[in-house]
N, C-alpha and C positions, 0 to 999 in steps of 0.2 A: 550199907552206909545210910544213916538217917538223913533225909533231905527235908529241909523246910520248904514249904510251897506258898507262893503268893498267887491267889486265884484271881484272875482278871482284875489287876490293880486299880484300873480306872473306874471300877464300880464302888470303890471303897475310899472315897475322898477324905472322909473324916479321919480314917486311919492313916492314909498317906500323908496328909497335911498336918495331922496332929500327932496322936500317939501311935506310932508305927509299931512299936514293940509287940503289942497284942496280936497283930496280924502276922508279923514275921515269926513269931513263936509258934504259930499254928502249924502242926505237922501235916495233917490231911483231913479231908472231910469224911473219911471213912474210919472205922475202928480197926481196920485190918492192918497188919504189918506189911512192909514192902514185899516181903517174900510171899505173903498170902495174896496180895493184890495181883501180882504178876503171874497168875495162873488162870485157867479158864473159869474156875468157880469164883475167883476173886474179881475177875473182870465182869462177870455176869452179876455178881453182888453189887458192884459199883453201878452197873447199868441200871439195875432196879431202882437205885437212887434217883435217877433222872425221871422216872415215872412219878415218884413221890413229889418231885419238884413241879411237875406239871399240874399237880393239884392245887397250887397257889391260888389264892383269891384274885391275884392279878392275871392269872392265866386261865386254865380251863376250869378252875373251881368257880369262877364267877365272871370277872371283868372282860376277858377276851371273848366271852359269849354275849354278855349284856351290852357292853358300850357300843360295839358296831351297829346295834339295833337302834340305840337311842341317839347316836351321832347322825343317823339318817331319819327314816320315817316309818319304821315298823313299831318301835316302842316309844311311849311318851310317859311323862311323869304322872303318878297318881296324886291325888290332892294331899296325901300324907307323906309324900316322898321326902327323904333326907339325903339320899344319894343322887349322883348323876346330874345335878342341876347345871353344872358347867357344860357337860357334854350335850345336854338337851338344847342349850343355847349356843353351842359351838364356840364357847369363849376361848380366847387365846390361852393356849396351854392345857386346855381340858380335852383330853384325848385318851387313847389306850396308852398305858404305861407298863411296858413289859421288859425294858432294858435290863434291869438288874437281874430279875428271875431268869431271863433267857440266857444271859451270859454265864450265870451260875451253872446252868444246864450244859452249856458249851464247854465250860471249864472241866466239868466232870466227864463229859464225853470225850473230850480231847485226851484225857488221861487214859480212859478205857481203850481208845483207838491206838494210842502209842504203845501200850502194853500188848494188846491183842495182835497187832501187826508183827510182833516178835515171837508169838507163840508158834508151836508146831502146827502145821496146817491140817487140823482135823475138821470134821464137819461142825463140831461145836464151836471151835475157835472161829471158823468162817462165819457162822451164824451170828455170834456175838459181835464180831467186827462189823458185819453188814448191818446189824440192828443199830449199832452206835452211829455208823455213818449216816443211815437214813434219818435217825432222830436228829443229828446235827444239821443235816440239810433242811429238815422240816422246821427246826427252830430258827434257822436263818431265814426261811421263808416267811415266817411270822414277823421277825424283825424287819425284813425288807418291805413288807406291805404296810407296816405302821410307820417306819422312819424314812421311806423313800418312795419315789414314784415307780410305776411299772414300766417295763420296756415298751417303747413306742408311745408313751404318754408323758414325756418329760415336759416341764414347764420352764420357759426361758433357758433351756439347755442346761439346767442344773442337774448334774449327773451323779452326786454323791448319795451313797446309800448307807451301809453300816460297816464298821471294822470287821475284817475277816480274821479271826483267831483260830488257827488250825493246829497248833501244837500246844501242849501243856507248858505252863510257866513255872520254872523251878528257881527258887531264890536261896542262895547259899551265903548271903551276906554281902557287904560291899555296896558300891555305888550302883544305883538303878540306871540301866541303859535306856536307849530310845525304844527298845521293844516293849517297854512298859507303857508306852504312849502311842498305841496304834492309830493311824489315820483311817478315815472312812474310805472303803473301797468304792468303785463306781457301781452304778446300777448294772452295767453289763457284766462286770466281774463278779458281783454278788449272785446274780441269777445263774451265771455259768457255774459257780460253785455249788449252789443249790442243786442244780441238775446233776452235777458230777457226783456229789455225795449220795444223792438218792438213787441214781442209776447204778453206781458201783454197789451201794448197799443192797439193791434189789438182786444184782447178780450173785453176790455173796450169800444172801439168805435163801435164794431160790433152791428148793429142795433140801434145805438144811434147817429151816426154822421150825418152831413149835406150832405155829398157826394160832396162837392165842390171840383173841380179839382185844384183849386189854394190854397187848404189847405190839410193837411194830413187827410186821411180817412182810414177806415178799409181796403178798396180795395187797395189803393196805398201803405198802410203799408205792406200788403201781397205781393204786386208787388216788393217792395224794399226788402222784406225778400227773395224773389227768387234770387235777386242779392247778398244779403249777404251770402246765402247758396252757391251760385255759387263760390264766393271768397274763401269760406272755403272748397270747394270740397265735400260738403254734397249733393250728386247728387239727392238721392231720396227726401230729404227735399225740394230742389229746385223745383223738378217736382211737388210735392204736392202743394207748394205755387203757382206755375204758374198755376196749374189746377184750383185752387180756383178762380184765377183772370180771366182766360179765360171763366170760367163757369158763372161768375157773372158780368162781365164788359159789359157795353153797347158800349164801344169802340171796334172797330174791326180794323184789319190791313187794312190800306188805299188801296182802289181798284180802284182808278181813274188814269187818265193819266197825271195830272199836279202835280208832286211830291211837288212842292212848296206849294200847297194848304194845305197840312196837317200841315205845320208849321204856315201858316197864321191863320188857324182856331183852331189849337191845337186839331184836331179831334182825334188823336191817344193818346193824353196825359192823363195819369192817375193822374199825379201831375205835376204842372208846377209853376214856380215862376212868379207871376203876377206883372206887373208894370203899374201904372197909367201914364197918359200923363205927368204929372209934375215930375214923377220919373225917366224918361228915362235918360240914361247916356251919351247921345250925342257922342262926339268924343271918349269917353272912353268905348263905348258899344261894344257888340259883332258884331253889324252890321258894326260899323266903323272899327274895328280892322281886320275884315274878308273881307273887300272890300270897294268899293266906290259907290256912286250913279251913275246911268247911265250918260254918257257924250257923246262925239263924238264917232261914230262908223266908223272904216276904211272899205276899200273895201273887206277885208277878214272877216268882221263881228267882229273884236276885239274892245272892248271898250278901249279908249286911256287913261284911267285912269286920267281924268281931273275933275272928280266929287267930291263932298263933301265926306269925310271919310279918315281915315288914311291908310287903306289897308296894315297893318303890316304883315298879314299872307296870304299865298296863299296855295292852295292844292298842295302836292308834286306830281312830275311827276310819281313816282312809284304808288301812289294811283290812279291817274286818269287812268293810263294805265290798271288797273284791271277791269274797267268798260267795258261792252260790249255796242256797239252803241245802241242797242234796249232797254237798261236798262233805265227806266224812271228816275232813279237817276242821270245818266250821262246827260241825256237831260236837267236836271234842272241846270246844271253848267253854270257859265258865263266865257267867255274867254276875256282876256284883255291883253294889251301891256303896261307894266310899264316901262318907260324909254326905250321903244323899245324891251323889253324882254317879251316874251309870257308867260302867266300864266293863272291859273284857280282859280276862286272864288267860294265858296259855296253860295247858295241862301237860306240857312236855316234861316238866320237872315236878313230879309228884311225890318224891320221897321213896327211895328204893326200899322194898320190903316193909313199907309202912313206917319207916324211920324218918322223922322230920329232919330236914336239912341234909339228907343223904341222897345224892344223885350220882349215878354213873353217867358221864357226859359224853355224847357221841362226838367224835372228832371228824369222822367221815362215814356216811351211810351209803348203801347201794343206790338209793334213789338220787343222791347227788351225782354219782358216777354216771348214771343214765342221763341226767340233765346236763352234765358237762358235755357228754357226747352229742346230745341233741343240740346244744348251742353251737358246737363246732361244726356239726353237719349243716345247720342252718346257715352258718357263716360262709360255708363252701358251696351253698345252693344245692346241697344233696337233699332235695325236698322229701323224697320217700323215706329216707333213713331218719331224718329229723322228725317227721310225722309219726313214724313208728315209735320213736323213743318218747316223745311228748305225750302221745296217746296211751302208752303203757302207764304213765303217771296219771293221766286224766281218768282213764277207765277204772283204775284200781283205787281211785279216790271218789268214785261215784259219779263221774261226769261222762258226757258223751265225747266221741272222738271229734277231732278238729280236721278240717280240709284246708286250713290256711296255707298260703304259700308266700314266698318272698319275705318282705319286711314284716308282714302280718304274722308269719309263721315264727320268725325270730322273736317278735314281741310276745307271742304266746308261750314260747319257751321260757323267756325271761319272767313272764307272769307266773308261770307254774313253779319256776325256781323260787320266786319270792314267797309264794303261798306254801310251798313244801318245806323251805329251810328257814322260815321265819323264826326268830328268837333262838337261833343256833349260831349266831355270830357272823353272818355273811352279808347282810344288806349293804352296809356302808362300803365294804370292800368290793362288792359287786358293782356298785356305781363307780367307785374310784378306778378299778381296773379297766373299765370301759371308757374312761375319760369323760364321764358324765357329771353333770352338776349334782350335788348332794341335796336331794329333795327332802322336805321337812313336813311334819304335820301342820295342819292349819293353825295359824297364829304365830308360826315361827318362820324365819327368813331362810330361803334357799341359800345354799353356799355354792358359789361357782367353783367348778373344778380347778380353775387356776388359782383360787384363793389359797394362801399359804397355810391356812388352818386345816386343810385337808390332810396335810402330812404332820406327823407327831413332832413334838418338841423334844429335843435332847435336854434333859434337866440341867439346872445350874450346877448341881452336884457333880454330874459327869464332866460338864464343861470345865469346871474348876480343877477336877482331878487330872484331866488329860489335855496337855497343852496343845496337842495336834489335832484335836477335834474341831471341826467347823459345823456350826449349827445350821439347821435348815433356814432358808430365806424367810424373813418376817419375825424371827424370834431373836 
């Protein structure tokens, strides 16, 4: 039987409130028949579509990486910037906006999960089901950290997070019921679902997956769980997850002298978003927004910023000043003069295979897993273990070992986290998850953790479409 499908109705307000027919006539977001979809190959084909959606400029193609850096104090606007002005000033409503793209992914994954759960229990079927569950949990994780507060860091006891949609929505005509208008789940419910999806996904994939680094695997799922537990302040669970990863991963913390090399080769990546040459985002890419192609170099060694690329963002002076000269991460930066103003560009996004605007984007690297564990060990006052982890990062980046203890050791771990993961989409969320104020570059005002702007706004479009949504306080 042919079934019409309404995917996440509350993300399509204009269609719901205006011309509904065009939406209700849409059969499926795949080109496969129902008979083809409800097979192992069909489910996997749909699953691949979720990775394509991750390439969106709102997600890992650009904004989910760039905006957390400019919302805080790692990135600032270049003199020629046209993007991110609202985020740089933390204006009301200027935040990360991943609602529509994320729920499109969840809609697709819910369909995969519903079909995969009915397949004969083969190794392949278990792997596909586990992969879809892990991706859904990870997508909810991203939604939760944008639109809600973290467990243990609520403000004025406001507990709402995001709607939890766990089943596909099928529309066969007639009046739309209340299930079209899902309310927001609580922070507790949302984070429990994230853990449930990802732990169940891990168990199903373990021993069955392909181990591709540009698809979710048991290993990358557990690596991301170390991040989830870190956000929740579940220190021992974070350590246990990280221990599994470091014991089983072939990836090791980069130990070379050319820091750019690990991003060119993705040698540290446990999971990255892969772009084919035809899928590059060009001037909208991470490479373009974080710099320009090499052009004229002046007598001081500064690029005169005449190359291709928008160069909207530069590294903040505060961040650059934290690097020691011998640090190979500092040596990989590029210096430029933009309209005569000296600035620094990151080289993490250099155009894969020399193609402008084409970047394979790391979602999680082994260095982050080590730093996740170091932070958890420091929080538990496991001094030797925390020192071992942070010193692995320090020594492989050209620095000497630290002997810091107590609060000084925790601060050193957080410093190395900032230096290692800058321009990868972590800084704002790292401050937020710890309940800290959002620090800003010189000339811009710090944002108190309790400020309502720390949490993203649900757009008017979504609010108008779903009568059961409640927006975050202040919006």
